[in-house]
N, CA and C atoms as an extended XYZ file, in Angstrom:
528
Properties=species:S:1:pos:R:3:atomname:S:1:resname:S:1:resid:I:1 pbc="F F F"
N       -57.466       36.213       53.819 N   MET     1
C       -57.383       36.453       52.589 CA  MET     1
C       -56.657       35.228       51.994 C   MET     1
N       -57.238       34.783       50.988 N   HIS     2
C       -56.827       33.778       50.720 CA  HIS     2
C       -56.282       34.130       49.181 C   HIS     2
N       -54.750       33.696       48.977 N   THR     3
C       -54.303       33.696       47.654 CA  THR     3
C       -54.073       32.009       47.110 C   THR     3
N       -54.583       32.668       45.724 N   THR     4
C       -54.487       31.119       44.713 CA  THR     4
C       -52.777       31.327       44.317 C   THR     4
N       -52.201       30.254       44.521 N   SER     5
C       -51.012       30.283       43.775 CA  SER     5
C       -50.786       29.317       42.821 C   SER     5
N       -50.067       29.061       41.922 N   HIS     6
C       -49.722       28.282       40.795 CA  HIS     6
C       -48.875       27.287       41.522 C   HIS     6
N       -49.637       26.223       41.137 N   PRO     7
C       -48.490       24.807       41.580 CA  PRO     7
C       -47.137       24.515       40.733 C   PRO     7
N       -46.079       24.543       41.648 N   LEU     8
C       -44.931       24.321       40.817 CA  LEU     8
C       -45.017       23.120       40.338 C   LEU     8
N       -44.362       22.937       39.090 N   PRO     9
C       -44.407       21.981       37.979 CA  PRO     9
C       -43.598       20.779       38.900 C   PRO     9
N       -44.116       19.805       38.546 N   ARG    10
C       -43.376       18.332       39.521 CA  ARG    10
C       -42.598       17.841       38.285 C   ARG    10
N       -41.661       16.909       38.590 N   ALA    11
C       -40.686       16.667       37.972 CA  ALA    11
C       -41.003       15.506       36.863 C   ALA    11
N       -42.397       14.773       36.983 N   SER    12
C       -43.015       13.667       35.988 CA  SER    12
C       -43.483       14.698       35.059 C   SER    12
N       -43.802       16.083       34.970 N   ASP    13
C       -44.608       16.791       33.846 CA  ASP    13
C       -43.610       17.121       33.083 C   ASP    13
N       -42.274       17.301       33.611 N   GLU    14
C       -41.047       18.064       32.586 CA  GLU    14
C       -41.140       17.052       31.654 C   GLU    14
N       -40.428       17.834       30.124 N   ALA    15
C       -39.908       16.742       29.115 CA  ALA    15
C       -38.544       16.175       29.506 C   ALA    15
N       -38.539       14.855       28.951 N   PRO    16
C       -37.321       14.198       29.352 CA  PRO    16
C       -36.107       14.936       28.739 C   PRO    16
N       -34.864       14.683       29.601 N   TRP    17
C       -33.506       15.208       29.058 CA  TRP    17
C       -33.311       15.501       27.699 C   TRP    17
N       -33.431       14.436       27.245 N   TYR    18
C       -32.994       14.160       25.423 CA  TYR    18
C       -33.837       15.216       24.666 C   TYR    18
N       -35.155       15.883       25.176 N   ARG    19
C       -35.922       16.800       24.680 CA  ARG    19
C       -35.403       18.169       24.545 C   ARG    19
N       -34.787       18.285       25.791 N   GLN    20
C       -34.251       19.421       26.265 CA  GLN    20
C       -33.280       19.882       24.923 C   GLN    20
N       -33.022       21.263       24.949 N   ARG    21
C       -31.533       21.675       23.805 CA  ARG    21
C       -30.689       21.803       24.629 C   ARG    21
N       -30.553       22.120       25.799 N   TRP    22
C       -29.175       22.572       26.675 CA  TRP    22
C       -28.126       21.468       26.629 C   TRP    22
N       -28.441       19.807       27.036 N   PRO    23
C       -27.865       18.799       26.753 CA  PRO    23
C       -27.087       18.736       25.548 C   PRO    23
N       -27.809       18.714       24.700 N   TRP    24
C       -27.461       18.881       23.238 CA  TRP    24
C       -26.133       19.740       22.735 C   TRP    24
N       -26.700       21.017       23.257 N   LEU    25
C       -25.418       22.298       23.123 CA  LEU    25
C       -24.219       21.692       23.508 C   LEU    25
N       -24.450       21.191       24.926 N   LEU    26
C       -23.093       21.086       25.638 CA  LEU    26
C       -22.496       19.954       25.208 C   LEU    26
N       -22.976       18.756       24.547 N   MET    27
C       -22.318       17.798       23.834 CA  MET    27
C       -21.642       18.215       22.633 C   MET    27
N       -22.046       19.140       21.940 N   ILE    28
C       -21.686       19.243       20.758 CA  ILE    28
C       -19.926       19.545       20.715 C   ILE    28
N       -19.301       20.398       21.501 N   GLY    29
C       -17.941       20.392       21.801 CA  GLY    29
C       -17.149       18.829       21.821 C   GLY    29
N       -17.578       18.199       22.802 N   PRO    30
C       -16.779       16.898       22.960 CA  PRO    30
C       -17.197       16.162       21.894 C   PRO    30
N       -18.140       15.830       20.985 N   VAL    31
C       -18.526       15.267       20.223 CA  VAL    31
C       -17.418       15.606       18.658 C   VAL    31
N       -17.552       17.335       18.588 N   TRP    32
C       -16.272       17.287       17.648 CA  TRP    32
C       -14.612       16.980       17.907 C   TRP    32
N       -14.571       17.414       19.123 N   VAL    33
C       -13.207       16.684       19.690 CA  VAL    33
C       -13.123       15.255       19.288 C   VAL    33
N       -13.943       14.470       19.581 N   LEU    34
C       -13.902       12.949       19.235 CA  LEU    34
C       -13.589       12.482       17.869 C   LEU    34
N       -14.739       13.346       17.269 N   VAL    35
C       -14.421       13.133       15.516 CA  VAL    35
C       -13.127       13.551       15.155 C   VAL    35
N       -12.593       14.682       15.506 N   GLY    36
C       -11.475       15.236       15.008 CA  GLY    36
C        -9.965       14.379       15.516 C   GLY    36
N       -10.558       13.814       16.867 N   GLY    37
C        -9.307       12.835       17.116 CA  GLY    37
C        -9.329       11.614       16.449 C   GLY    37
N       -10.209       11.082       16.073 N   CYS    38
C       -10.360        9.889       15.275 CA  CYS    38
C        -9.921       10.132       13.727 C   CYS    38
N       -10.271       11.294       13.539 N   ILE    39
C        -9.467       11.702       11.791 CA  ILE    39
C        -7.905       11.939       12.135 C   ILE    39
N        -7.560       12.437       13.163 N   MET    40
C        -6.105       12.399       13.528 CA  MET    40
C        -5.098       11.261       13.507 C   MET    40
N        -5.887       10.270       14.130 N   MET    41
C        -5.493        8.994       14.436 CA  MET    41
C        -5.127        8.464       13.134 C   MET    41
N        -6.396        8.083       12.382 N   TRP    42
C        -6.372        7.528       11.063 CA  TRP    42
C        -5.433        8.303       10.087 C   TRP    42
N        -5.294        9.452       10.223 N   LEU    43
C        -3.971        9.967        9.504 CA  LEU    43
C        -2.442        9.445        9.931 C   LEU    43
N        -2.289        9.454       11.266 N   ALA    44
C        -1.350        9.233       11.829 CA  ALA    44
C        -0.922        7.903       11.358 C   ALA    44
N        -1.832        7.032       11.314 N   LEU    45
C        -1.389        5.605       11.273 CA  LEU    45
C        -1.701        4.900       10.014 C   LEU    45
N        -2.162        5.640        8.694 N   SER    46
C        -2.350        5.464        7.416 CA  SER    46
C        -1.353        6.001        6.593 C   SER    46
N        -0.642        7.105        7.271 N   ARG    47
C         0.579        7.847        6.380 CA  ARG    47
C         1.955        7.677        7.096 C   ARG    47
N         2.746        6.829        6.827 N   PRO    48
C         4.341        6.827        7.265 CA  PRO    48
C         5.179        8.300        7.234 C   PRO    48
N         5.527        8.510        8.267 N   ASP    49
C         6.224        9.404        8.279 CA  ASP    49
C         7.550        9.298        7.961 C   ASP    49
N         7.776        9.501        6.419 N   ALA    50
C         9.408        9.440        5.890 CA  ALA    50
C        10.415        9.978        6.295 C   ALA    50
N        10.066       11.096        6.899 N   LEU    51
C        11.255       11.943        7.770 CA  LEU    51
C        11.999       11.530        8.714 C   LEU    51
N        11.384       10.576        9.313 N   VAL    52
C        12.208        9.956       10.418 CA  VAL    52
C        12.927        9.107       10.584 C   VAL    52
N        14.283        8.710       11.024 N   VAL    53
C        15.084        7.546       10.757 CA  VAL    53
C        14.711        7.022       11.941 C   VAL    53
N        14.768        5.528       11.679 N   GLY    54
C        14.557        4.700       12.885 CA  GLY    54
C        15.993        4.548       13.898 C   GLY    54
N        17.269        4.181       13.091 N   ASP    55
C        18.292        3.737       13.773 CA  ASP    55
C        19.352        4.799       13.769 C   ASP    55
N        19.353        5.814       14.913 N   TYR    56
C        19.815        7.106       14.888 CA  TYR    56
C        21.608        6.644       14.685 C   TYR    56
N        22.022        5.734       15.901 N   TYR    57
C        23.269        5.336       16.073 CA  TYR    57
C        23.661        5.138       14.705 C   TYR    57
N        23.326        4.291       13.793 N   LYS    58
C        23.708        3.634       12.514 CA  LYS    58
C        23.663        5.016       11.632 C   LYS    58
N        22.670        5.927       11.755 N   GLN    59
C        22.865        7.236       10.974 CA  GLN    59
C        24.194        7.963       11.037 C   GLN    59
N        23.996        8.115       12.254 N   GLY    60
C        25.552        8.731       12.942 CA  GLY    60
C        27.009        8.315       12.200 C   GLY    60
N        26.668        7.107       12.229 N   LYS    61
C        28.086        6.347       12.013 CA  LYS    61
C        28.179        6.733       10.491 C   LYS    61
N        26.965        6.407        9.483 N   ALA    62
C        27.002        6.827        8.033 CA  ALA    62
C        27.557        8.174        7.861 C   ALA    62
N        26.966        9.212        8.587 N   ILE    63
C        27.497       10.612        8.764 CA  ILE    63
C        29.033       10.954        8.626 C   ILE    63
N        29.557       10.029        9.373 N   ASN    64
C        31.107        9.817        9.567 CA  ASN    64
C        31.838        9.582        8.242 C   ASN    64
N        31.125        8.174        7.880 N   GLN    65
C        31.360        7.674        6.770 CA  GLN    65
C        31.526        8.853        5.384 C   GLN    65
N        30.135        9.432        5.052 N   GLU    66
C        30.208       10.420        4.344 CA  GLU    66
C        30.887       11.619        4.606 C   GLU    66
N        31.128       12.213        5.574 N   LEU    67
C        32.283       13.421        5.597 CA  LEU    67
C        33.677       12.734        4.985 C   LEU    67
N        33.990       11.271        5.379 N   GLY    68
C        35.111       10.920        4.669 CA  GLY    68
C        35.306       10.880        3.109 C   GLY    68
N        34.064       10.596        2.543 N   ARG    69
C        34.124       10.819        0.982 CA  ARG    69
C        33.945       12.007        0.800 C   ARG    69
N        33.788       13.017        1.209 N   ASP    70
C        33.583       14.738        1.303 CA  ASP    70
C        35.073       14.916        1.262 C   ASP    70
N        35.822       14.622        1.969 N   ARG    71
C        37.356       14.796        2.055 CA  ARG    71
C        38.008       14.152        1.007 C   ARG    71
N        37.439       13.086        0.431 N   VAL    72
C        38.614       12.354       -0.634 CA  VAL    72
C        38.037       13.335       -1.679 C   VAL    72
N        36.642       13.799       -2.325 N   ALA    73
C        36.696       14.664       -3.291 CA  ALA    73
C        37.174       15.901       -3.214 C   ALA    73
N        37.622       16.611       -2.036 N   THR    74
C        38.554       17.817       -2.082 CA  THR    74
C        39.751       17.476       -2.205 C   THR    74
N        40.437       16.303       -1.713 N   ARG    75
C        41.755       15.809       -2.127 CA  ARG    75
C        41.855       15.704       -3.728 C   ARG    75
N        40.655       14.979       -4.213 N   LEU    76
C        40.811       15.015       -5.921 CA  LEU    76
C        40.613       16.374       -6.559 C   LEU    76
N        40.173       17.442       -6.088 N   GLY    77
C        39.719       18.745       -6.166 CA  GLY    77
C        38.690       18.717       -7.400 C   GLY    77
N        37.786       18.105       -6.935 N   LEU    78
C        36.488       17.802       -8.082 CA  LEU    78
C        35.699       18.959       -8.226 C   LEU    78
N        35.021       18.883       -9.412 N   ARG    79
C        34.251       20.231       -9.785 CA  ARG    79
C        33.276       19.482      -10.602 C   ARG    79
N        31.901       19.833      -10.233 N   PHE    80
C        31.071       19.259      -11.179 CA  PHE    80
C        30.140       20.123      -11.763 C   PHE    80
N        29.658       20.307      -12.918 N   GLU    81
C        28.730       21.353      -13.649 CA  GLU    81
C        28.164       20.533      -14.311 C   GLU    81
N        26.369       20.965      -14.377 N   ALA    82
C        25.699       20.666      -15.226 CA  ALA    82
C        24.331       21.814      -15.517 C   ALA    82
N        23.790       21.189      -16.333 N   GLY    83
C        22.574       22.111      -16.527 CA  GLY    83
C        21.206       21.225      -17.366 C   GLY    83
N        20.246       21.565      -17.148 N   TYR    84
C        19.022       20.561      -17.371 CA  TYR    84
C        18.219       21.433      -18.556 C   TYR    84
N        18.138       20.509      -19.769 N   ASP    85
C        17.237       20.971      -20.777 CA  ASP    85
C        16.055       20.186      -20.480 C   ASP    85
N        14.979       21.147      -20.468 N   GLU    86
C        13.773       20.747      -19.923 CA  GLU    86
C        12.968       19.929      -21.228 C   GLU    86
N        13.276       20.557      -22.461 N   GLU    87
C        12.907       19.910      -23.724 CA  GLU    87
C        13.181       18.556      -24.108 C   GLU    87
N        14.536       18.553      -23.956 N   ALA    88
C        15.029       17.411      -23.957 CA  ALA    88
C        15.131       16.187      -23.001 C   ALA    88
N        14.612       16.746      -21.893 N   GLY    89
C        14.276       15.837      -20.762 CA  GLY    89
C        15.760       15.405      -20.242 C   GLY    89
N        16.751       16.041      -20.230 N   ARG    90
C        18.382       15.811      -20.250 CA  ARG    90
C        19.175       16.695      -19.133 C   ARG    90
N        19.920       16.031      -18.503 N   ILE    91
C        20.821       16.829      -17.644 CA  ILE    91
C        22.322       16.608      -18.312 C   ILE    91
N        22.964       17.548      -18.673 N   THR    92
C        24.087       17.698      -19.174 CA  THR    92
C        25.026       18.318      -18.557 C   THR    92
N        26.495       17.909      -18.610 N   GLY    93
C        27.472       18.670      -17.910 CA  GLY    93
C        28.858       18.195      -18.025 C   GLY    93
N        29.433       18.511      -17.126 N   ARG    94
C        30.872       17.870      -16.897 CA  ARG    94
C        31.499       17.852      -15.464 C   ARG    94
N        32.530       16.865      -15.536 N   LEU    95
C        33.189       16.494      -14.318 CA  LEU    95
C        34.560       16.292      -14.257 C   LEU    95
N        35.228       17.526      -13.546 N   ASP    96
C        36.759       17.104      -13.835 CA  ASP    96
C        37.550       17.366      -12.483 C   ASP    96
N        38.514       16.951      -12.283 N   SER    97
C        39.596       17.110      -11.293 CA  SER    97
C        40.705       18.055      -11.272 C   SER    97
N        40.850       18.836      -10.455 N   PHE    98
C        41.930       20.025      -10.717 CA  PHE    98
C        41.996       20.290      -12.289 C   PHE    98
N        40.648       20.727      -12.842 N   GLY    99
C        40.375       21.076      -14.001 CA  GLY    99
C        40.829       19.863      -15.403 C   GLY    99
N        40.929       18.731      -15.169 N   LYS   100
C        41.194       17.851      -15.795 CA  LYS   100
C        40.011       16.947      -16.035 C   LYS   100
N        39.547       16.370      -17.192 N   PRO   101
C        38.529       15.966      -17.303 CA  PRO   101
C        38.232       14.109      -16.430 C   PRO   101
N        37.043       14.204      -15.772 N   LEU   102
C        37.157       12.501      -15.271 CA  LEU   102
C        36.319       11.942      -15.955 C   LEU   102
N        36.889       10.836      -16.727 N   ALA   103
C        35.941       10.022      -17.179 CA  ALA   103
C        35.477        8.787      -16.822 C   ALA   103
N        35.535        8.526      -15.409 N   ALA   104
C        35.060        7.323      -14.664 CA  ALA   104
C        33.736        7.670      -14.721 C   ALA   104
N        32.789        6.555      -14.720 N   PRO   105
C        31.435        6.626      -14.355 CA  PRO   105
C        31.305        7.211      -12.722 C   PRO   105
N        29.931        7.651      -12.933 N   PHE   106
C        29.499        8.422      -11.286 CA  PHE   106
C        27.873        8.226      -11.620 C   PHE   106
N        27.443        8.510      -10.333 N   ARG   107
C        25.931        8.568      -10.001 CA  ARG   107
C        25.803        9.754       -9.828 C   ARG   107
N        24.267       10.209      -10.297 N   ILE   108
C        23.843       11.717       -9.664 CA  ILE   108
C        22.604       11.622       -8.707 C   ILE   108
N        22.597       11.595       -7.593 N   ARG   109
C        21.403       11.286       -6.930 CA  ARG   109
C        20.826       12.501       -6.631 C   ARG   109
N        19.387       12.758       -7.102 N   LEU   110
C        18.366       13.855       -7.189 CA  LEU   110
C        17.424       13.357       -5.559 C   LEU   110
N        17.399       14.067       -4.531 N   ALA   111
C        16.638       13.869       -3.491 CA  ALA   111
C        15.550       14.668       -3.824 C   ALA   111
N        14.275       14.143       -3.487 N   HIS   112
C        13.007       15.457       -3.333 CA  HIS   112
C        13.007       15.659       -2.093 C   HIS   112
N        12.559       17.085       -1.649 N   PRO   113
C        12.805       17.489       -0.418 CA  PRO   113
C        12.084       16.883        0.584 C   PRO   113
N        10.413       16.394       -0.076 N   THR   114
C         9.727       15.820        1.118 CA  THR   114
C         9.325       14.586        0.932 C   THR   114
N         9.447       13.574       -0.625 N   GLN   115
C         8.836       12.763       -1.007 CA  GLN   115
C         9.491       11.777       -1.359 C   GLN   115
N        10.141       10.705       -0.623 N   PRO   116
C        11.215       10.053       -1.279 CA  PRO   116
C        10.920        9.322       -1.991 C   PRO   116
N         9.855        8.987       -2.404 N   GLY   117
C         9.296        8.146       -3.577 CA  GLY   117
C         9.666        8.714       -5.247 C   GLY   117
N         9.785       10.272       -4.921 N   LYS   118
C         9.961       11.019       -6.273 CA  LYS   118
C        11.910       11.200       -6.482 C   LYS   118
N        12.428       10.599       -5.571 N   ASP   119
C        14.079       10.464       -5.517 CA  ASP   119
C        14.201        9.719       -6.717 C   ASP   119
N        15.729       10.316       -7.361 N   ARG   120
C        16.174        9.519       -8.669 CA  ARG   120
C        17.690        9.299       -8.275 C   ARG   120
N        17.896        8.138       -9.164 N   VAL   121
C        19.353        8.061       -9.367 CA  VAL   121
C        19.743        7.705      -10.851 C   VAL   121
N        20.360        8.901      -11.221 N   LEU   122
C        20.880        8.827      -12.672 CA  LEU   122
C        22.515        8.426      -12.969 C   LEU   122
N        22.532        7.420      -13.752 N   GLU   123
C        23.768        6.932      -14.055 CA  GLU   123
C        24.661        7.752      -15.191 C   GLU   123
N        25.463        8.299      -14.996 N   ALA   124
C        26.329        9.104      -15.948 CA  ALA   124
C        27.735        8.161      -16.220 C   ALA   124
N        27.879        8.379      -17.697 N   LEU   125
C        28.981        7.667      -18.125 CA  LEU   125
C        29.708        8.836      -19.122 C   LEU   125
N        30.842        9.680      -18.254 N   PRO   126
C        31.376       10.617      -19.021 CA  PRO   126
C        32.015       10.173      -20.513 C   PRO   126
N        32.581       11.089      -21.394 N   ASP   127
C        33.217       10.745      -22.372 CA  ASP   127
C        34.922       11.289      -21.941 C   ASP   127
N        35.750       11.102      -22.915 N   ALA   128
C        37.068       11.415      -22.464 CA  ALA   128
C        37.413       12.902      -22.616 C   ALA   128
N        36.449       13.708      -22.554 N   GLN   129
C        36.569       14.951      -21.909 CA  GLN   129
C        35.804       15.319      -20.657 C   GLN   129
N        35.420       14.363      -20.145 N   GLY   130
C        34.557       14.289      -18.742 CA  GLY   130
C        32.934       15.148      -19.152 C   GLY   130
N        32.533       15.014      -20.082 N   ARG   131
C        31.223       15.424      -20.613 CA  ARG   131
C        30.277       14.132      -20.569 C   ARG   131
N        29.241       14.799      -19.500 N   PHE   132
C        28.093       13.413      -19.652 CA  PHE   132
C        26.753       13.720      -20.322 C   PHE   132
N        25.802       13.066      -20.573 N   ALA   133
C        24.366       13.377      -20.522 CA  ALA   133
C        23.598       12.362      -19.745 C   ALA   133
N        22.990       12.581      -19.000 N   ALA   134
C        21.514       11.541      -18.357 CA  ALA   134
C        20.541       12.046      -18.365 C   ALA   134
N        19.333       11.075      -18.831 N   ALA   135
C        17.991       11.295      -18.939 CA  ALA   135
C        17.524       11.694      -17.646 C   ALA   135
N        16.480       12.690      -17.526 N   ALA   136
C        15.890       13.165      -16.658 CA  ALA   136
C        15.000       13.822      -16.727 C   ALA   136
N        13.873       13.115      -17.473 N   PRO   137
C        12.364       13.455      -17.907 CA  PRO   137
C        11.333       14.050      -17.246 C   PRO   137
N        10.880       15.131      -17.337 N   ALA   138
C         9.582       15.714      -16.581 CA  ALA   138
C        10.383       15.958      -15.085 C   ALA   138
N        11.521       16.465      -14.981 N   LEU   139
C        12.326       16.905      -13.625 CA  LEU   139
C        11.334       17.848      -12.917 C   LEU   139
N        10.748       17.591      -11.841 N   GLU   140
C         9.753       18.449      -11.042 CA  GLU   140
C        10.400       20.094      -10.690 C   GLU   140
N        10.049       20.936      -10.789 N   ALA   141
C        10.384       22.195      -10.468 CA  ALA   141
C        10.393       22.578       -8.725 C   ALA   141
N        11.170       21.685       -8.350 N   THR   142
C        11.251       21.896       -6.669 CA  THR   142
C        12.951       22.101       -6.343 C   THR   142
N        13.165       22.258       -4.942 N   HIS   143
C        14.568       22.323       -4.550 CA  HIS   143
C        15.198       21.097       -4.381 C   HIS   143
N        15.937       20.513       -4.959 N   TRP   144
C        16.618       19.335       -4.909 CA  TRP   144
C        17.625       18.852       -4.162 C   TRP   144
N        17.775       18.158       -3.423 N   GLN   145
C        19.376       17.855       -2.721 CA  GLN   145
C        19.827       16.857       -3.937 C   GLN   145
N        21.121       17.557       -4.199 N   VAL   146
C        21.975       16.599       -5.470 CA  VAL   146
C        23.238       16.041       -4.279 C   VAL   146
N        23.234       14.644       -5.085 N   VAL   147
C        24.283       13.811       -4.288 CA  VAL   147
C        25.149       13.462       -5.676 C   VAL   147
N        26.577       13.897       -5.692 N   VAL   148
C        27.038       13.148       -7.038 CA  VAL   148
C        28.066       12.315       -6.696 C   VAL   148
N        28.247       11.013       -6.766 N   GLU   149
C        29.339       10.089       -6.327 CA  GLU   149
C        29.963        9.336       -6.924 C   GLU   149
N        31.242        8.831       -6.626 N   GLY   150
C        31.969        8.045       -7.775 CA  GLY   150
C        31.135        6.447       -7.636 C   GLY   150
N        31.376        5.762       -8.855 N   GLY   151
C        30.912        4.568       -9.028 CA  GLY   151
C        31.379        3.591       -7.853 C   GLY   151
N        32.195        3.485       -7.448 N   ALA   152
C        32.729        2.887       -6.470 CA  ALA   152
C        32.485        3.442       -4.970 C   ALA   152
N        31.698        4.428       -4.937 N   ARG   153
C        31.254        5.147       -3.791 CA  ARG   153
C        32.392        5.804       -2.717 C   ARG   153
N        33.512        6.031       -3.355 N   ASP   154
C        34.646        6.434       -2.831 CA  ASP   154
C        34.783        8.173       -2.708 C   ASP   154
N        34.006        8.777       -3.199 N   TRP   155
C        34.052       10.347       -3.217 CA  TRP   155
C        32.456       10.625       -3.248 C   TRP   155
N        32.004       11.961       -2.966 N   ARG   156
C        30.656       12.486       -3.192 CA  ARG   156
C        31.114       14.212       -3.235 C   ARG   156
N        30.399       14.651       -3.825 N   LEU   157
C        30.001       16.176       -4.281 CA  LEU   157
C        28.341       16.373       -3.339 C   LEU   157
N        28.121       17.350       -3.030 N   GLU   158
C        26.596       17.495       -2.282 CA  GLU   158
C        26.384       18.908       -2.498 C   GLU   158
N        25.161       18.930       -3.037 N   GLY   159
C        24.754       20.490       -3.057 CA  GLY   159
C        23.203       20.525       -3.268 C   GLY   159
N        22.468       21.642       -3.479 N   SER   160
C        21.074       21.690       -3.579 CA  SER   160
C        20.716       22.495       -5.131 C   SER   160
N        19.881       22.454       -5.333 N   TRP   161
C        19.616       22.864       -6.885 CA  TRP   161
C        17.857       22.972       -7.041 C   TRP   161
N        17.490       23.936       -7.658 N   ASN   162
C        15.944       24.419       -8.127 CA  ASN   162
C        16.243       24.655       -9.578 C   ASN   162
N        16.182       23.504      -10.709 N   PRO   163
C        16.083       23.958      -11.882 CA  PRO   163
C        14.926       24.847      -12.479 C   PRO   163
N        13.712       25.158      -11.679 N   ALA   164
C        12.979       26.455      -12.130 CA  ALA   164
C        13.854       27.722      -12.003 C   ALA   164
N        14.296       27.876      -10.954 N   ARG   165
C        15.212       28.959      -10.988 CA  ARG   165
C        16.490       29.379      -11.534 C   ARG   165
N        17.323       28.009      -11.660 N   THR   166
C        18.541       28.032      -12.508 CA  THR   166
C        18.714       27.006      -13.151 C   THR   166
N        18.907       27.223      -14.336 N   GLN   167
C        19.267       26.097      -15.226 CA  GLN   167
C        20.555       25.305      -15.061 C   GLN   167
N        21.398       26.315      -14.450 N   GLU   168
C        23.005       25.630      -14.440 CA  GLU   168
C        22.805       25.335      -12.781 C   GLU   168
N        24.019       24.192      -12.546 N   LEU   169
C        24.161       23.729      -11.341 CA  LEU   169
C        26.040       23.696      -11.217 C   LEU   169
N        26.150       24.076      -10.239 N   SER   170
C        27.800       23.578      -10.174 CA  SER   170
C        28.074       23.486       -8.702 C   SER   170
N        28.897       22.392       -8.630 N   ILE   171
C        29.312       21.846       -7.215 CA  ILE   171
C        30.739       21.770       -7.060 C   ILE   171
N        31.454       22.296       -6.066 N   VAL   172
C        33.056       22.470       -5.959 CA  VAL   172
C        33.263       21.671       -4.908 C   VAL   172
N        34.279       20.682       -4.777 N   ALA   173
C        34.472       20.299       -3.511 CA  ALA   173
C        35.268       21.460       -2.686 C   ALA   173
N        34.983       21.594       -1.098 N   ASP   174
C        35.423       22.577       -0.676 CA  ASP   174
C        37.274       22.516       -0.322 C   ASP   174
N        37.823       23.133       -0.225 N   ALA   175
C        39.371       23.530        0.109 CA  ALA   175
C        39.751       23.011        1.316 C   ALA   175
N        40.666       22.438        1.511 N   PRO   176
C        40.995       21.540        2.985 CA  PRO   176
C        41.474       22.517        3.784 C   PRO   176
């Protein structure tokens, strides 16, 4: 008996690899990984990381100096009270030492939590009663770090404030 068999296909009869479906399906994953990696590299190189400090040793020394300024504020018994008037775009308030008005000029630094480009420095010139007013138009409703410091940078008060939640801010130097 003679049986006819179908001849096996030869390698030359098959379509080339690039016309097959499976190689392309297997390549989709690695291609997406390469595209994602290129996008991540572009993001990392085009946007500086503003939250990382370059010289940690100098930062540590500066922190010690800042703590000394906090102790001076405590010895002076400083109290800072302020409020934000959104319509007028002004921060108004009072600075006193042991309940007596402090009429010396000082700075109010408002540090944005994530974007250093939005930080603000306000100069305050209090009157004889320690009351001041400083222009702060369109103050963003976010959680600001507030640093109040003397004109000669010999003392500082520090706190946080969200003008959208509370119009009033009060920072009192810690008791020794």
